[in-house]
mmCIF file as Biopython writes it, N, C-alpha, C and O atoms, coordinates in Angstrom:
data_model
#
loop_
_atom_site.group_PDB
_atom_site.id
_atom_site.type_symbol
_atom_site.label_atom_id
_atom_site.label_alt_id
_atom_site.label_comp_id
_atom_site.label_asym_id
_atom_site.label_entity_id
_atom_site.label_seq_id
_atom_site.pdbx_PDB_ins_code
_atom_site.Cartn_x
_atom_site.Cartn_y
_atom_site.Cartn_z
_atom_site.occupancy
_atom_site.B_iso_or_equiv
_atom_site.auth_seq_id
_atom_site.auth_asym_id
_atom_site.pdbx_PDB_model_num
ATOM 1   N N  . MET A ? 1  ? -13.489 -6.091 21.659 1.0 0.0 1  A 1 
ATOM 2   C CA . MET A ? 1  ? -11.951 -5.642 21.935 1.0 0.0 1  A 1 
ATOM 3   C C  . MET A ? 1  ? -12.330 -3.908 21.735 1.0 0.0 1  A 1 
ATOM 4   O O  . MET A ? 1  ? -13.251 -3.401 21.094 1.0 0.0 1  A 1 
ATOM 5   N N  . LYS A ? 2  ? -11.258 -3.261 22.534 1.0 0.0 2  A 1 
ATOM 6   C CA . LYS A ? 2  ? -11.254 -1.569 22.451 1.0 0.0 2  A 1 
ATOM 7   C C  . LYS A ? 2  ? -9.979  -1.372 21.825 1.0 0.0 2  A 1 
ATOM 8   O O  . LYS A ? 2  ? -8.924  -1.878 22.209 1.0 0.0 2  A 1 
ATOM 9   N N  . PHE A ? 3  ? -10.159 -0.459 20.642 1.0 0.0 3  A 1 
ATOM 10  C CA . PHE A ? 3  ? -8.956  -0.029 19.986 1.0 0.0 3  A 1 
ATOM 11  C C  . PHE A ? 3  ? -8.656  1.388  20.079 1.0 0.0 3  A 1 
ATOM 12  O O  . PHE A ? 3  ? -9.615  2.147  19.940 1.0 0.0 3  A 1 
ATOM 13  N N  . LYS A ? 4  ? -7.313  1.978  20.324 1.0 0.0 4  A 1 
ATOM 14  C CA . LYS A ? 4  ? -7.151  3.083  20.810 1.0 0.0 4  A 1 
ATOM 15  C C  . LYS A ? 4  ? -7.217  3.946  19.469 1.0 0.0 4  A 1 
ATOM 16  O O  . LYS A ? 4  ? -7.467  5.149  19.539 1.0 0.0 4  A 1 
ATOM 17  N N  . LEU A ? 5  ? -6.958  3.228  18.083 1.0 0.0 5  A 1 
ATOM 18  C CA . LEU A ? 5  ? -6.562  3.953  17.123 1.0 0.0 5  A 1 
ATOM 19  C C  . LEU A ? 5  ? -7.330  3.100  15.748 1.0 0.0 5  A 1 
ATOM 20  O O  . LEU A ? 5  ? -7.161  1.881  15.796 1.0 0.0 5  A 1 
ATOM 21  N N  . ILE A ? 6  ? -7.955  3.497  14.826 1.0 0.0 6  A 1 
ATOM 22  C CA . ILE A ? 6  ? -8.406  2.882  13.669 1.0 0.0 6  A 1 
ATOM 23  C C  . ILE A ? 6  ? -8.099  3.678  12.406 1.0 0.0 6  A 1 
ATOM 24  O O  . ILE A ? 6  ? -8.409  4.865  12.301 1.0 0.0 6  A 1 
ATOM 25  N N  . ILE A ? 7  ? -7.560  3.076  11.573 1.0 0.0 7  A 1 
ATOM 26  C CA . ILE A ? 7  ? -7.081  3.863  10.362 1.0 0.0 7  A 1 
ATOM 27  C C  . ILE A ? 7  ? -7.673  3.016  9.220  1.0 0.0 7  A 1 
ATOM 28  O O  . ILE A ? 7  ? -7.694  1.785  9.226  1.0 0.0 7  A 1 
ATOM 29  N N  . ILE A ? 8  ? -8.152  3.803  8.242  1.0 0.0 8  A 1 
ATOM 30  C CA . ILE A ? 8  ? -8.528  3.070  6.830  1.0 0.0 8  A 1 
ATOM 31  C C  . ILE A ? 8  ? -7.717  3.216  6.099  1.0 0.0 8  A 1 
ATOM 32  O O  . ILE A ? 8  ? -7.307  4.343  5.823  1.0 0.0 8  A 1 
ATOM 33  N N  . TYR A ? 9  ? -7.135  1.896  5.450  1.0 0.0 9  A 1 
ATOM 34  C CA . TYR A ? 9  ? -5.960  1.643  4.287  1.0 0.0 9  A 1 
ATOM 35  C C  . TYR A ? 9  ? -6.732  1.151  2.907  1.0 0.0 9  A 1 
ATOM 36  O O  . TYR A ? 9  ? -7.518  0.206  2.977  1.0 0.0 9  A 1 
ATOM 37  N N  . SER A ? 10 ? -6.540  1.672  1.936  1.0 0.0 10 A 1 
ATOM 38  C CA . SER A ? 10 ? -6.793  1.232  0.568  1.0 0.0 10 A 1 
ATOM 39  C C  . SER A ? 10 ? -6.238  -0.412 0.460  1.0 0.0 10 A 1 
ATOM 40  O O  . SER A ? 10 ? -5.218  -0.832 1.006  1.0 0.0 10 A 1 
ATOM 41  N N  . ILE A ? 11 ? -6.950  -1.018 -0.180 1.0 0.0 11 A 1 
ATOM 42  C CA . ILE A ? 11 ? -6.675  -2.717 -0.565 1.0 0.0 11 A 1 
ATOM 43  C C  . ILE A ? 11 ? -5.211  -2.599 -1.022 1.0 0.0 11 A 1 
ATOM 44  O O  . ILE A ? 11 ? -4.288  -3.195 -0.467 1.0 0.0 11 A 1 
ATOM 45  N N  . ARG A ? 12 ? -5.091  -1.878 -1.956 1.0 0.0 12 A 1 
ATOM 46  C CA . ARG A ? 12 ? -3.215  -1.777 -2.223 1.0 0.0 12 A 1 
ATOM 47  C C  . ARG A ? 12 ? -2.480  -1.534 -1.443 1.0 0.0 12 A 1 
ATOM 48  O O  . ARG A ? 12 ? -1.489  -2.259 -1.373 1.0 0.0 12 A 1 
ATOM 49  N N  . ASP A ? 13 ? -2.613  -0.479 -0.560 1.0 0.0 13 A 1 
ATOM 50  C CA . ASP A ? 13 ? -1.790  -0.328 0.451  1.0 0.0 13 A 1 
ATOM 51  C C  . ASP A ? 13 ? -1.597  -1.276 1.605  1.0 0.0 13 A 1 
ATOM 52  O O  . ASP A ? 13 ? -0.524  -1.546 2.145  1.0 0.0 13 A 1 
ATOM 53  N N  . TYR A ? 14 ? -2.945  -1.803 1.943  1.0 0.0 14 A 1 
ATOM 54  C CA . TYR A ? 14 ? -2.937  -2.930 3.078  1.0 0.0 14 A 1 
ATOM 55  C C  . TYR A ? 14 ? -2.045  -4.281 2.450  1.0 0.0 14 A 1 
ATOM 56  O O  . TYR A ? 14 ? -1.285  -4.942 3.157  1.0 0.0 14 A 1 
ATOM 57  N N  . ASN A ? 15 ? -2.263  -4.523 1.160  1.0 0.0 15 A 1 
ATOM 58  C CA . ASN A ? 15 ? -1.543  -5.669 0.751  1.0 0.0 15 A 1 
ATOM 59  C C  . ASN A ? 15 ? 0.111   -5.633 0.662  1.0 0.0 15 A 1 
ATOM 60  O O  . ASN A ? 15 ? 0.902   -6.564 0.818  1.0 0.0 15 A 1 
ATOM 61  N N  . LYS A ? 16 ? 0.377   -4.168 0.341  1.0 0.0 16 A 1 
ATOM 62  C CA . LYS A ? 16 ? 1.810   -3.627 0.379  1.0 0.0 16 A 1 
ATOM 63  C C  . LYS A ? 16 ? 2.303   -3.698 1.672  1.0 0.0 16 A 1 
ATOM 64  O O  . LYS A ? 16 ? 3.505   -3.938 1.794  1.0 0.0 16 A 1 
ATOM 65  N N  . ASN A ? 17 ? 1.533   -3.519 2.796  1.0 0.0 17 A 1 
ATOM 66  C CA . ASN A ? 17 ? 1.702   -3.259 3.986  1.0 0.0 17 A 1 
ATOM 67  C C  . ASN A ? 17 ? 2.602   -2.097 4.104  1.0 0.0 17 A 1 
ATOM 68  O O  . ASN A ? 17 ? 3.733   -2.152 4.586  1.0 0.0 17 A 1 
ATOM 69  N N  . LYS A ? 18 ? 1.938   -0.868 3.558  1.0 0.0 18 A 1 
ATOM 70  C CA . LYS A ? 18 ? 2.306   0.346  3.447  1.0 0.0 18 A 1 
ATOM 71  C C  . LYS A ? 18 ? 2.142   1.140  4.831  1.0 0.0 18 A 1 
ATOM 72  O O  . LYS A ? 18 ? 1.001   1.094  5.292  1.0 0.0 18 A 1 
ATOM 73  N N  . GLU A ? 19 ? 2.964   1.765  5.473  1.0 0.0 19 A 1 
ATOM 74  C CA . GLU A ? 19 ? 2.967   2.536  6.663  1.0 0.0 19 A 1 
ATOM 75  C C  . GLU A ? 19 ? 2.148   3.881  6.411  1.0 0.0 19 A 1 
ATOM 76  O O  . GLU A ? 19 ? 2.334   4.627  5.449  1.0 0.0 19 A 1 
ATOM 77  N N  . LYS A ? 20 ? 1.181   4.081  7.461  1.0 0.0 20 A 1 
ATOM 78  C CA . LYS A ? 20 ? 0.425   5.077  7.446  1.0 0.0 20 A 1 
ATOM 79  C C  . LYS A ? 20 ? 0.348   5.732  8.708  1.0 0.0 20 A 1 
ATOM 80  O O  . LYS A ? 20 ? -0.114  5.093  9.653  1.0 0.0 20 A 1 
ATOM 81  N N  . ASP A ? 21 ? 0.792   7.104  8.900  1.0 0.0 21 A 1 
ATOM 82  C CA . ASP A ? 21 ? 0.538   7.722  10.278 1.0 0.0 21 A 1 
ATOM 83  C C  . ASP A ? 21 ? 1.538   6.775  11.487 1.0 0.0 21 A 1 
ATOM 84  O O  . ASP A ? 21 ? 1.262   6.794  12.686 1.0 0.0 21 A 1 
ATOM 85  N N  . GLY A ? 22 ? 2.519   6.109  11.007 1.0 0.0 22 A 1 
ATOM 86  C CA . GLY A ? 22 ? 3.407   5.442  11.910 1.0 0.0 22 A 1 
ATOM 87  C C  . GLY A ? 22 ? 2.990   4.273  12.190 1.0 0.0 22 A 1 
ATOM 88  O O  . GLY A ? 22 ? 3.564   3.665  13.094 1.0 0.0 22 A 1 
ATOM 89  N N  . HIS A ? 23 ? 1.895   3.663  11.493 1.0 0.0 23 A 1 
ATOM 90  C CA . HIS A ? 23 ? 1.502   2.322  11.768 1.0 0.0 23 A 1 
ATOM 91  C C  . HIS A ? 23 ? 1.529   1.275  10.570 1.0 0.0 23 A 1 
ATOM 92  O O  . HIS A ? 23 ? 0.907   1.668  9.583  1.0 0.0 23 A 1 
ATOM 93  N N  . PHE A ? 24 ? 2.024   0.230  10.473 1.0 0.0 24 A 1 
ATOM 94  C CA . PHE A ? 24 ? 1.803   -0.821 9.477  1.0 0.0 24 A 1 
ATOM 95  C C  . PHE A ? 24 ? 0.492   -1.522 9.603  1.0 0.0 24 A 1 
ATOM 96  O O  . PHE A ? 24 ? 0.099   -1.904 10.705 1.0 0.0 24 A 1 
ATOM 97  N N  . PRO A ? 25 ? -0.215  -1.709 8.484  1.0 0.0 25 A 1 
ATOM 98  C CA . PRO A ? 25 ? -1.476  -2.499 8.713  1.0 0.0 25 A 1 
ATOM 99  C C  . PRO A ? 25 ? -1.528  -3.799 9.211  1.0 0.0 25 A 1 
ATOM 100 O O  . PRO A ? 25 ? -2.502  -4.156 9.875  1.0 0.0 25 A 1 
ATOM 101 N N  . HIS A ? 26 ? -0.414  -4.701 8.923  1.0 0.0 26 A 1 
ATOM 102 C CA . HIS A ? 26 ? -0.423  -5.939 9.224  1.0 0.0 26 A 1 
ATOM 103 C C  . HIS A ? 26 ? 0.004   -6.328 10.711 1.0 0.0 26 A 1 
ATOM 104 O O  . HIS A ? 26 ? 0.127   -7.480 11.129 1.0 0.0 26 A 1 
ATOM 105 N N  . ASP A ? 27 ? 0.228   -5.027 11.509 1.0 0.0 27 A 1 
ATOM 106 C CA . ASP A ? 27 ? 0.602   -4.962 12.858 1.0 0.0 27 A 1 
ATOM 107 C C  . ASP A ? 27 ? -0.928  -4.836 13.510 1.0 0.0 27 A 1 
ATOM 108 O O  . ASP A ? 27 ? -0.957  -5.327 14.639 1.0 0.0 27 A 1 
ATOM 109 N N  . GLY A ? 28 ? -2.151  -4.318 13.086 1.0 0.0 28 A 1 
ATOM 110 C CA . GLY A ? 28 ? -3.336  -4.353 13.623 1.0 0.0 28 A 1 
ATOM 111 C C  . GLY A ? 28 ? -4.147  -5.382 13.454 1.0 0.0 28 A 1 
ATOM 112 O O  . GLY A ? 28 ? -3.753  -6.501 13.129 1.0 0.0 28 A 1 
ATOM 113 N N  . VAL A ? 29 ? -5.383  -5.060 13.673 1.0 0.0 29 A 1 
ATOM 114 C CA . VAL A ? 29 ? -6.698  -6.122 13.450 1.0 0.0 29 A 1 
ATOM 115 C C  . VAL A ? 29 ? -7.542  -5.685 12.318 1.0 0.0 29 A 1 
ATOM 116 O O  . VAL A ? 29 ? -7.949  -4.523 12.321 1.0 0.0 29 A 1 
ATOM 117 N N  . VAL A ? 30 ? -7.848  -6.475 11.360 1.0 0.0 30 A 1 
ATOM 118 C CA . VAL A ? 30 ? -8.674  -5.921 10.356 1.0 0.0 30 A 1 
ATOM 119 C C  . VAL A ? 30 ? -10.271 -6.133 11.081 1.0 0.0 30 A 1 
ATOM 120 O O  . VAL A ? 30 ? -10.820 -7.186 11.403 1.0 0.0 30 A 1 
ATOM 121 N N  . ILE A ? 31 ? -10.757 -4.750 11.194 1.0 0.0 31 A 1 
ATOM 122 C CA . ILE A ? 31 ? -12.448 -4.730 11.720 1.0 0.0 31 A 1 
ATOM 123 C C  . ILE A ? 31 ? -13.421 -5.071 10.628 1.0 0.0 31 A 1 
ATOM 124 O O  . ILE A ? 31 ? -14.360 -5.854 10.773 1.0 0.0 31 A 1 
ATOM 125 N N  . ASN A ? 32 ? -13.133 -4.437 9.547  1.0 0.0 32 A 1 
ATOM 126 C CA . ASN A ? 32 ? -14.185 -4.223 8.325  1.0 0.0 32 A 1 
ATOM 127 C C  . ASN A ? 32 ? -13.752 -4.171 6.999  1.0 0.0 32 A 1 
ATOM 128 O O  . ASN A ? 32 ? -12.745 -3.465 6.946  1.0 0.0 32 A 1 
ATOM 129 N N  . ALA A ? 33 ? -14.067 -4.606 5.914  1.0 0.0 33 A 1 
ATOM 130 C CA . ALA A ? 33 ? -13.288 -4.285 4.500  1.0 0.0 33 A 1 
ATOM 131 C C  . ALA A ? 33 ? -14.705 -3.448 4.048  1.0 0.0 33 A 1 
ATOM 132 O O  . ALA A ? 33 ? -15.795 -3.667 4.577  1.0 0.0 33 A 1 
ATOM 133 N N  . LEU A ? 34 ? -14.491 -2.504 3.030  1.0 0.0 34 A 1 
ATOM 134 C CA . LEU A ? 34 ? -15.517 -1.657 2.379  1.0 0.0 34 A 1 
ATOM 135 C C  . LEU A ? 34 ? -15.244 -1.666 0.974  1.0 0.0 34 A 1 
ATOM 136 O O  . LEU A ? 34 ? -14.305 -0.993 0.549  1.0 0.0 34 A 1 
ATOM 137 N N  . ILE A ? 35 ? -16.026 -2.420 0.124  1.0 0.0 35 A 1 
ATOM 138 C CA . ILE A ? 35 ? -15.703 -2.468 -1.332 1.0 0.0 35 A 1 
ATOM 139 C C  . ILE A ? 35 ? -17.170 -1.737 -1.692 1.0 0.0 35 A 1 
ATOM 140 O O  . ILE A ? 35 ? -18.243 -1.908 -1.112 1.0 0.0 35 A 1 
ATOM 141 N N  . ASN A ? 36 ? -16.889 -0.911 -2.777 1.0 0.0 36 A 1 
ATOM 142 C CA . ASN A ? 36 ? -17.896 -0.061 -3.500 1.0 0.0 36 A 1 
ATOM 143 C C  . ASN A ? 36 ? -17.494 -0.067 -4.826 1.0 0.0 36 A 1 
ATOM 144 O O  . ASN A ? 36 ? -16.574 0.641  -5.237 1.0 0.0 36 A 1 
ATOM 145 N N  . ALA A ? 37 ? -18.278 -1.001 -5.676 1.0 0.0 37 A 1 
ATOM 146 C CA . ALA A ? 37 ? -18.171 -1.213 -7.205 1.0 0.0 37 A 1 
ATOM 147 C C  . ALA A ? 37 ? -18.632 -0.094 -7.919 1.0 0.0 37 A 1 
ATOM 148 O O  . ALA A ? 37 ? -18.476 -0.206 -9.134 1.0 0.0 37 A 1 
ATOM 149 N N  . ASN A ? 38 ? -19.162 0.971  -7.531 1.0 0.0 38 A 1 
ATOM 150 C CA . ASN A ? 38 ? -19.583 2.186  -8.257 1.0 0.0 38 A 1 
ATOM 151 C C  . ASN A ? 38 ? -18.540 3.135  -8.485 1.0 0.0 38 A 1 
ATOM 152 O O  . ASN A ? 38 ? -18.702 3.873  -9.456 1.0 0.0 38 A 1 
ATOM 153 N N  . ASN A ? 39 ? -17.383 3.293  -7.721 1.0 0.0 39 A 1 
ATOM 154 C CA . ASN A ? 39 ? -16.637 4.123  -7.486 1.0 0.0 39 A 1 
ATOM 155 C C  . ASN A ? 39 ? -14.949 3.521  -7.375 1.0 0.0 39 A 1 
ATOM 156 O O  . ASN A ? 39 ? -13.911 4.177  -7.461 1.0 0.0 39 A 1 
ATOM 157 N N  . GLY A ? 40 ? -15.085 2.410  -7.210 1.0 0.0 40 A 1 
ATOM 158 C CA . GLY A ? 40 ? -13.820 1.702  -6.791 1.0 0.0 40 A 1 
ATOM 159 C C  . GLY A ? 40 ? -13.170 1.910  -5.700 1.0 0.0 40 A 1 
ATOM 160 O O  . GLY A ? 40 ? -11.956 1.740  -5.583 1.0 0.0 40 A 1 
ATOM 161 N N  . THR A ? 41 ? -13.908 2.282  -4.845 1.0 0.0 41 A 1 
ATOM 162 C CA . THR A ? 41 ? -13.179 2.636  -3.460 1.0 0.0 41 A 1 
ATOM 163 C C  . THR A ? 41 ? -13.233 1.014  -2.818 1.0 0.0 41 A 1 
ATOM 164 O O  . THR A ? 41 ? -14.182 0.241  -2.692 1.0 0.0 41 A 1 
ATOM 165 N N  . ASN A ? 42 ? -11.904 0.889  -2.508 1.0 0.0 42 A 1 
ATOM 166 C CA . ASN A ? 42 ? -11.753 -0.631 -1.778 1.0 0.0 42 A 1 
ATOM 167 C C  . ASN A ? 42 ? -10.981 -0.112 -0.591 1.0 0.0 42 A 1 
ATOM 168 O O  . ASN A ? 42 ? -9.901  0.465  -0.723 1.0 0.0 42 A 1 
ATOM 169 N N  . CYS A ? 43 ? -11.537 -0.321 0.517  1.0 0.0 43 A 1 
ATOM 170 C CA . CYS A ? 43 ? -10.707 -0.030 1.891  1.0 0.0 43 A 1 
ATOM 171 C C  . CYS A ? 43 ? -10.963 -1.104 2.769  1.0 0.0 43 A 1 
ATOM 172 O O  . CYS A ? 43 ? -11.902 -1.884 2.611  1.0 0.0 43 A 1 
ATOM 173 N N  . VAL A ? 44 ? -9.921  -1.174 3.945  1.0 0.0 44 A 1 
ATOM 174 C CA . VAL A ? 44 ? -9.865  -1.971 5.013  1.0 0.0 44 A 1 
ATOM 175 C C  . VAL A ? 44 ? -9.694  -1.072 6.217  1.0 0.0 44 A 1 
ATOM 176 O O  . VAL A ? 44 ? -8.798  -0.231 6.286  1.0 0.0 44 A 1 
ATOM 177 N N  . ALA A ? 45 ? -10.574 -1.283 7.145  1.0 0.0 45 A 1 
ATOM 178 C CA . ALA A ? 45 ? -10.421 -0.481 8.422  1.0 0.0 45 A 1 
ATOM 179 C C  . ALA A ? 45 ? -9.775  -1.399 9.116  1.0 0.0 45 A 1 
ATOM 180 O O  . ALA A ? 45 ? -10.073 -2.591 9.034  1.0 0.0 45 A 1 
ATOM 181 N N  . VAL A ? 46 ? -8.756  -0.917 9.928  1.0 0.0 46 A 1 
ATOM 182 C CA . VAL A ? 46 ? -7.740  -1.802 10.546 1.0 0.0 46 A 1 
ATOM 183 C C  . VAL A ? 46 ? -7.596  -1.019 12.407 1.0 0.0 46 A 1 
ATOM 184 O O  . VAL A ? 46 ? -7.303  0.129  12.739 1.0 0.0 46 A 1 
ATOM 185 N N  . GLY A ? 47 ? -7.852  -1.910 13.027 1.0 0.0 47 A 1 
ATOM 186 C CA . GLY A ? 47 ? -7.787  -1.220 14.574 1.0 0.0 47 A 1 
ATOM 187 C C  . GLY A ? 47 ? -6.552  -1.414 15.310 1.0 0.0 47 A 1 
ATOM 188 O O  . GLY A ? 47 ? -6.135  -2.569 15.227 1.0 0.0 47 A 1 
ATOM 189 N N  . PHE A ? 48 ? -5.846  -0.628 16.003 1.0 0.0 48 A 1 
ATOM 190 C CA . PHE A ? 48 ? -4.680  -0.693 16.682 1.0 0.0 48 A 1 
ATOM 191 C C  . PHE A ? 48 ? -5.146  -0.546 18.382 1.0 0.0 48 A 1 
ATOM 192 O O  . PHE A ? 48 ? -5.860  0.367  18.796 1.0 0.0 48 A 1 
ATOM 193 N N  . GLU A ? 49 ? -4.612  -1.581 19.188 1.0 0.0 49 A 1 
ATOM 194 C CA . GLU A ? 49 ? -4.788  -1.625 20.460 1.0 0.0 49 A 1 
ATOM 195 C C  . GLU A ? 49 ? -3.600  -0.518 21.299 1.0 0.0 49 A 1 
ATOM 196 O O  . GLU A ? 49 ? -3.801  -0.008 22.402 1.0 0.0 49 A 1 
ATOM 197 N N  . ASN A ? 50 ? -2.510  -0.352 20.550 1.0 0.0 50 A 1 
ATOM 198 C CA . ASN A ? 50 ? -1.221  0.369  21.270 1.0 0.0 50 A 1 
ATOM 199 C C  . ASN A ? 50 ? -1.326  1.698  20.605 1.0 0.0 50 A 1 
ATOM 200 O O  . ASN A ? 50 ? -0.515  2.585  20.869 1.0 0.0 50 A 1 
#
């Protein structure tokens, strides 16, 4: 798959479907989940084709 845009969302924002840069996370495809137990950084990479 080729994505025109990839946005990193926090897990909290992803679960709330919070808009970022004009895109909602549930409208894209989850590419990767990043979980770091040391500093509490939990993120999801979401790709958008449009």
